[in-house]
Structure formats: C-alpha cells, structure tokens
C-alpha positions as CSV (number, residue, x, y, z in Angstrom):
1,X,0.0,0.0,0.0
2,X,1.5,3.5,-0.9
3,X,0.6,6.8,0.4
4,X,-1.9,7.4,-2.6
5,X,-3.6,4.3,-2.2
6,X,-7.3,5.0,-1.2
7,X,-8.9,3.2,1.8
8,X,-11.5,0.5,0.9
9,X,-15.0,2.1,1.3
10,X,-16.5,-1.2,2.3
11,X,-16.4,-0.8,6.1
12,X,-17.7,2.8,5.9
13,X,-20.7,2.7,3.7
14,X,-23.0,3.1,7.0
15,X,-21.5,6.5,7.4
16,X,-22.3,9.9,5.5
17,X,-19.8,11.3,3.1
18,X,-18.3,13.7,5.5
19,X,-18.1,10.9,8.0
20,X,-16.1,8.9,5.6
21,X,-13.7,11.8,5.4
22,X,-13.3,12.6,9.1
23,X,-12.1,9.3,10.8
24,X,-10.5,8.4,14.1
25,X,-7.0,6.6,14.4
26,X,-8.9,3.6,15.8
27,X,-11.2,3.5,12.5
28,X,-8.2,3.7,10.3
29,X,-6.3,0.9,12.3
30,X,-9.3,-1.2,12.0
31,X,-8.8,-1.0,8.3
32,X,-5.2,-2.0,8.4
33,X,-3.5,1.1,8.7
34,X,-0.5,1.2,10.9
35,X,0.5,4.4,12.9
36,X,3.4,4.9,10.5
37,X,1.1,4.9,7.4
38,X,-1.2,7.4,9.1
39,X,1.8,9.7,9.9
40,X,3.2,9.5,6.6
41,X,0.0,10.5,4.9
42,X,-0.4,13.5,7.1
43,X,3.0,15.0,6.3
44,X,3.3,18.3,4.9
45,X,1.9,18.1,1.2
46,X,0.3,14.7,1.9
47,X,-3.2,13.6,1.0
48,X,-4.4,13.7,4.7
49,X,-4.3,15.9,7.6
50,X,-4.6,15.6,11.5
51,X,-7.4,18.1,12.6
52,X,-7.4,17.0,16.3
53,X,-5.7,14.6,18.4
54,X,-6.7,11.2,17.0
55,X,-9.0,12.7,14.4
56,X,-8.1,12.9,10.8
57,X,-9.4,14.6,7.6
58,X,-8.7,12.3,4.6
59,X,-8.2,15.0,2.2
60,X,-5.8,18.1,1.8
61,X,-7.1,21.7,1.9
62,X,-9.1,23.7,4.5
63,X,-11.8,21.7,6.3
64,X,-15.4,22.8,5.5
65,X,-17.7,23.9,8.3
66,X,-19.4,20.5,8.3
67,X,-16.0,18.7,8.4
68,X,-15.1,20.9,11.5
69,X,-18.2,19.9,13.4
70,X,-17.9,16.2,12.6
71,X,-14.4,16.4,13.7
72,X,-15.1,18.2,17.0
73,X,-17.9,15.7,17.9
74,X,-15.8,12.6,16.7
75,X,-13.0,13.9,19.3
76,X,-15.4,14.7,22.1
77,X,-17.6,11.5,21.6
78,X,-14.4,9.2,21.4
79,X,-13.9,6.7,24.2
80,X,-11.9,3.4,24.7
81,X,-15.3,1.5,24.6
82,X,-16.4,3.0,21.3
83,X,-13.0,2.5,19.6
84,X,-12.9,-1.1,20.7
85,X,-16.1,-1.9,19.1
86,X,-15.0,-0.4,15.7
87,X,-14.3,-3.8,13.9
88,X,-13.5,-4.6,10.3
89,X,-16.4,-5.2,8.1
90,X,-18.0,-8.8,7.8
91,X,-18.4,-9.6,4.1
92,X,-22.1,-9.4,2.8
93,X,-23.9,-12.3,1.4
94,X,-25.4,-11.9,-2.2
95,X,-28.8,-10.0,-2.0
96,X,-28.1,-9.1,1.7
97,X,-28.2,-5.5,3.1
98,X,-25.2,-3.2,2.4
99,X,-22.2,-4.4,4.7
100,X,-21.6,-2.5,8.0
101,X,-19.1,-2.7,10.9
102,X,-20.4,-4.8,13.8
103,X,-21.0,-2.7,16.7
104,X,-20.4,0.6,14.9
105,X,-23.3,3.0,16.1
106,X,-25.4,5.1,13.7
107,X,-24.6,8.8,13.3
108,X,-26.9,10.1,16.3
109,X,-25.5,7.2,18.5
110,X,-21.9,7.9,17.5
111,X,-22.2,11.3,19.3
112,X,-24.4,10.3,22.0
113,X,-22.4,11.9,24.5
114,X,-21.5,15.1,23.0
115,X,-23.3,17.9,21.2
116,X,-22.5,21.3,19.7
117,X,-23.3,24.4,21.7
118,X,-22.5,28.1,22.1
119,X,-22.1,30.3,19.3
120,X,-21.6,27.3,16.8
121,X,-24.8,25.9,17.9
122,X,-26.7,29.3,17.4
123,X,-25.2,29.5,13.9
124,X,-26.7,25.9,13.2
125,X,-30.1,27.3,14.8
126,X,-29.9,30.0,12.1
127,X,-29.2,32.9,14.5
128,X,-28.5,36.0,12.1
129,X,-26.7,37.6,15.2
130,X,-24.3,34.7,15.5
131,X,-21.1,34.5,13.6
132,X,-20.7,32.3,10.6
133,X,-19.3,28.8,11.6
134,X,-16.2,29.2,9.5
135,X,-15.3,32.5,11.3
136,X,-15.3,30.7,14.7
137,X,-11.8,30.1,16.0
138,X,-13.2,27.7,18.5
139,X,-16.2,25.5,18.7
140,X,-18.0,24.6,22.0
141,X,-18.9,21.0,22.7
142,X,-21.1,19.9,25.4
143,X,-20.2,16.7,27.4
144,X,-21.1,15.0,30.7
145,X,-19.3,16.5,33.6
146,X,-17.4,13.3,34.4
147,X,-15.9,12.7,31.0
148,X,-12.1,12.9,31.2
149,X,-11.5,15.1,28.0
150,X,-9.5,18.3,27.5
151,X,-10.1,21.3,25.1
152,X,-7.7,21.1,22.1
153,X,-7.0,23.2,19.1
154,X,-10.5,24.4,17.9
155,X,-12.5,22.6,20.6
156,X,-13.6,23.9,23.7
157,X,-14.9,21.4,26.1
158,X,-18.1,22.5,28.2
159,X,-19.2,20.2,31.0
160,X,-22.7,19.8,32.1
161,X,-24.0,17.7,35.3
162,X,-27.1,16.8,33.2
163,X,-27.1,16.6,29.5
164,X,-30.2,18.3,27.6
165,X,-31.8,16.4,24.8
166,X,-30.1,17.6,21.6
167,X,-31.8,18.7,18.5
168,X,-30.7,17.1,15.3
169,X,-29.7,19.8,12.5
170,X,-28.5,18.1,9.5
171,X,-27.2,15.0,11.2
172,X,-25.6,17.2,14.0
173,X,-26.5,16.9,17.5
174,X,-27.1,20.5,18.8
175,X,-27.8,21.9,22.2
176,X,-31.3,23.6,22.6
177,X,-31.3,27.2,22.1
178,X,-31.5,28.3,25.8
179,X,-28.5,26.0,26.8
180,X,-26.6,27.1,23.6
181,X,-27.2,30.9,24.6
182,X,-25.8,30.3,28.1
183,X,-22.6,28.9,26.8
184,X,-22.3,31.5,24.4
185,X,-23.0,34.3,26.8
186,X,-20.4,32.7,29.2
187,X,-17.6,33.6,26.7
188,X,-18.9,37.1,25.7
189,X,-18.0,40.5,27.4
190,X,-19.6,42.6,24.6
191,X,-23.0,43.8,26.1
192,X,-24.2,44.6,22.5
193,X,-23.7,41.2,21.3
194,X,-25.2,39.4,24.4
195,X,-28.2,41.6,23.8
196,X,-28.6,41.0,20.4
197,X,-28.3,37.1,20.8
198,X,-31.0,37.1,23.7
199,X,-33.5,39.4,21.8
200,X,-33.2,37.3,18.5
201,X,-33.9,34.1,20.7
202,X,-37.2,35.5,21.8
203,X,-38.1,37.7,18.8
204,X,-37.4,34.8,16.4
205,X,-39.6,32.4,18.4
206,X,-36.8,30.1,19.2
207,X,-37.8,29.9,23.0
208,X,-39.5,31.9,25.9
209,X,-37.6,34.4,28.2
210,X,-38.1,32.0,31.2
211,X,-36.2,29.1,29.7
212,X,-33.2,31.6,29.0
213,X,-33.3,33.1,32.4
214,X,-33.2,29.6,33.8
215,X,-30.2,28.6,32.0
216,X,-28.3,31.8,32.7
217,X,-29.4,31.4,36.3
218,X,-28.1,27.9,36.5
219,X,-24.9,28.9,34.8
220,X,-24.3,31.8,37.4
221,X,-24.1,34.4,34.6
222,X,-26.7,36.8,36.3
223,X,-24.0,38.4,38.5
224,X,-22.5,40.1,35.3
225,X,-24.0,43.7,35.0
226,X,-23.9,43.4,31.1
227,X,-25.9,40.2,31.2
228,X,-28.4,41.6,33.8
229,X,-29.0,44.5,31.5
230,X,-29.6,42.2,28.5
231,X,-31.9,40.0,30.8
232,X,-34.0,43.2,31.5
233,X,-34.4,44.1,27.9
234,X,-35.1,40.4,27.1
235,X,-38.0,40.2,29.7
236,X,-39.3,43.6,28.3
237,X,-39.2,42.1,24.8
238,X,-40.9,38.9,25.9
239,X,-43.7,40.5,27.5
240,X,-44.5,42.8,24.6
241,X,-44.5,39.6,22.5
242,X,-46.8,37.8,24.8
243,X,-49.2,40.8,24.9
244,X,-49.2,41.0,21.1
245,X,-50.1,37.3,20.9
246,X,-52.8,38.0,23.5
247,X,-54.4,40.6,21.2
248,X,-54.1,38.3,18.2
249,X,-55.9,35.4,20.2
250,X,-58.9,37.8,20.9
251,X,-59.1,39.1,17.4
252,X,-58.2,35.9,15.3
253,X,-60.5,33.6,17.4
254,X,-63.7,35.9,17.4
255,X,-63.6,36.4,21.3
256,X,-65.4,39.5,22.6
257,X,-63.3,42.6,23.2
258,X,-62.1,42.9,26.9
259,X,-60.7,45.9,28.5
260,X,-57.0,45.9,28.5
261,X,-54.4,46.4,31.1
262,X,-56.5,47.4,34.0
263,X,-56.7,47.3,37.7
264,X,-59.7,46.2,39.6
265,X,-60.8,48.0,43.1
266,X,-63.4,47.5,45.5
267,X,-65.7,50.7,45.8
268,X,-63.8,52.6,48.4
269,X,-61.4,49.9,49.2
270,X,-58.1,48.8,48.5
271,X,-56.9,47.6,44.9
272,X,-57.5,44.1,43.9
273,X,-54.5,43.8,41.5
274,X,-53.5,44.5,37.9
275,X,-55.1,42.3,35.0
276,X,-54.0,42.0,31.4
277,X,-57.6,41.7,30.2
278,X,-61.0,41.8,31.8
279,X,-64.4,41.1,30.3
280,X,-66.7,43.1,32.8
281,X,-70.0,41.9,31.3
282,X,-68.9,38.4,32.1
283,X,-66.6,38.9,35.2
284,X,-63.8,37.1,33.6
285,X,-60.2,38.1,34.1
286,X,-57.0,37.2,32.2
287,X,-53.5,37.3,33.5
288,X,-50.2,36.6,31.8
289,X,-47.7,34.6,34.0
290,X,-44.4,36.2,33.1
291,X,-42.5,35.0,36.1
292,X,-38.9,34.0,35.7
293,X,-36.5,31.8,37.7
294,X,-34.6,34.9,38.6
295,X,-37.4,36.0,40.9
296,X,-38.4,34.6,44.1
297,X,-40.8,31.8,42.6
298,X,-42.5,30.9,45.7
299,X,-43.3,34.5,46.6
300,X,-44.4,35.4,43.2
301,X,-46.6,32.3,42.9
302,X,-48.1,33.2,46.4
303,X,-49.0,36.6,45.1
304,X,-50.6,35.1,42.0
305,X,-52.6,32.7,44.1
306,X,-53.9,35.4,46.8
307,X,-55.0,37.6,43.9
308,X,-56.8,34.7,42.1
309,X,-58.5,33.5,45.5
310,X,-59.6,36.9,46.4
311,X,-61.0,37.7,42.9
312,X,-62.8,34.3,42.7
313,X,-64.4,34.9,46.3
314,X,-66.0,38.0,44.6
315,X,-67.3,35.8,41.8
316,X,-64.7,36.7,39.1
317,X,-63.2,33.8,36.9
318,X,-59.5,34.2,36.5
319,X,-57.9,32.5,33.5
320,X,-54.1,32.1,33.9
321,X,-52.1,31.9,30.7
322,X,-48.3,31.6,30.1
323,X,-46.5,33.0,27.1
324,X,-45.4,29.7,26.1
325,X,-49.0,28.4,25.9
326,X,-50.0,31.3,23.8
327,X,-47.2,30.6,21.4
328,X,-47.7,26.8,21.2
329,X,-51.4,26.4,21.6
330,X,-53.3,29.7,21.1
331,X,-56.5,28.2,19.8
332,X,-56.6,25.8,22.9
333,X,-56.1,29.0,25.1
334,X,-59.0,30.8,23.2
335,X,-61.1,27.8,23.9
336,X,-60.4,28.1,27.6
337,X,-61.4,31.8,27.7
338,X,-64.4,31.3,25.6
339,X,-65.6,28.5,27.8
340,X,-65.3,30.7,30.8
341,X,-67.1,33.6,29.0
342,X,-70.0,31.2,28.2
343,X,-70.2,29.8,31.8
344,X,-70.6,33.3,33.3
345,X,-74.5,33.0,32.6
346,X,-74.6,30.1,35.0
347,X,-72.9,31.7,37.9
348,X,-74.0,34.0,40.6
349,X,-73.7,37.6,39.7
350,X,-70.1,38.9,40.7
351,X,-69.5,41.6,43.3
352,X,-69.3,45.2,42.0
353,X,-65.9,46.3,41.3
354,X,-64.4,49.5,39.9
355,X,-62.2,49.0,36.7
356,X,-59.4,51.7,36.4
357,X,-56.6,52.0,33.7
358,X,-53.2,50.6,34.9
C-alpha cells in the first residue's frame, strides 16, 4: 500500500460522506492502517491531515464547516469502549443488506455523549446575530461532567452535570437554544452582542424568556452587569410579544373585546390587583404569567394565588395563561377563555368592582 492508495470504502458505507472523510485513528487502524502509514499521509503536502488529536481528515485543503463540526464531535465523543467496538467489516452475502461494521453506532449514536453548543450551535439554529461557522476560532462542545477530556485546538470542552436532549440539525446533535445561549454568553464580554443574541432568541420564536433566564441562572451568569441589563431587555421584549399574541388570540378567534391592562378595585376599598384583560359583562379576568426563575418563585406564585383566590371569592373567574401556551397552543387558550365567558351566565352575579386603567 503506498501513500496514494485510497482506503476501501466497504467498512464505511454506513457513514455519511463527510463521516467517511473524518475518521479516528482507531477506525483507520481497524482497516489495516498502521500508525506509521497514518503519519506518513499527514506529512506536509500529503493527502491527509490531522484536525484534532486522534482525528483525521482524509483530504488536503481547509476543512469545511461541516467537516470541522464532525471532527469536533468525533473528538469529544471518542472513548476506549467505542473504539474497541469499531471492527472490520463482515463480508455481505449476495442479496443481503449493505455491509456494515458490527457494533458501529449510527450517526446520532456515535455522538450520543456530545453535542455542539455555544455560538456554533446558534449558527446552526440560524441566528443571524451569531457569527458564521467558518469564522469561529473555537467550537464549543457539551459533554457530561465526568468525561475525562481536554479542550484542544479548535475545541472548547463545556461540561454539564445533566445533558439536555439534543436537537438534530443536518445530522449534527445541537444543544437546545436556551442552553446554547448560556454557553455562548459565558464567553462574551460585549454587552451589545449578548443583547442581540438574547433578543433574537425571543423575537425569532426560538424560546421563551423564562427558559433563557433559567439557563443563565444555573450557569451563574446573572452576576455580570452586562448580562443583567440584557436580561431586563429580554424580559421586556418577551412581555411585549406575549401581549401581542394575546391581542391576536382575541381578534383571530372571535372573542369579545375585553378592556386591556386594567386594575380592579372595590368601591372605596383597596386595589385587587392588575390584569392584562378583563371582560366586565362576564366577570372574567385574564392574567399573563411572566414569572422568571430569577425572581422569588414561591413569593411570586403566592401573590398570584392570593389575587386569584380573592377575585374568585368575589365571583370573578380568573384565567391564567403563560407566554409559552400562547405561542404553542393559541387556539386551545382561546377555547379556555371562551368556555369561561360562556359559563358566566350560570354563575351567581359577581360583586361590583371598579375598573381603572393600569
């Protein structure tokens, strides 16, 4: 075998084209390549190149964005157990399915303990405010906390005590947007860049503010002033979007027009609390739940519960809606409101309350 002899593709047909170009030393040895053969092909001017420790690109020239991602995942997902199971192909019988290496996992299984996160993940989620993949000097990859693995070259290892369920984008396991945002923000000092990323996450419909704040809180990033400022803008943005969806729900689903953003008071008495929408003729109130993990959840919920109990004692039905439910199941939420409005005729008349703008 000389240095220009191509590898037999037979053991690799279960892999995609890019995975056939990005292989580990163990995979190459399983096909009869010695360490000396591999090193010889990776010399300057040779047909191959080493992208990361133990990970090789079987062609010359700059790696593409897809090749870099697979190389990073191959490096991060490598383990002695996986490598020992990579064995030469078993010849196929006539008419049998295409040959494959026994014990070799499918693409999602190959990277089961690693996923792309940070700015690279946001680029894969098509964030316009994230840099293009090829412009990134380092790619963040999320692995379990106990993995014995070091950052190397273009790979930055990010550890997690509990791994989220990855999303598959073009065969690449990618961290969900809230987790990817937290990992990206952890490495950013530019307040403008942080704000743009968080705003796009909510405005683009990728996730709700509460999910982002939860991840930032768990990552202990809310002690950074520029992150806190960005989160305040994020919450205001999320609130405005949720209110817009609420207006759309009333209009698009033919609900009666309520009075918007009001406060209820007993005549001559104390305020009963603010509401996002109220139907006076039906004594039905609607409140958006925009709590975030940053706030004292128990205290906030107690306040919601006290207000609800007080209003319901006065004969007012309270509908509680979250921004996520408005986004994911607007029709269902409209049905809940419509049912409450229709049921008002079967209830005892509510106590008289004063409605004032909030």
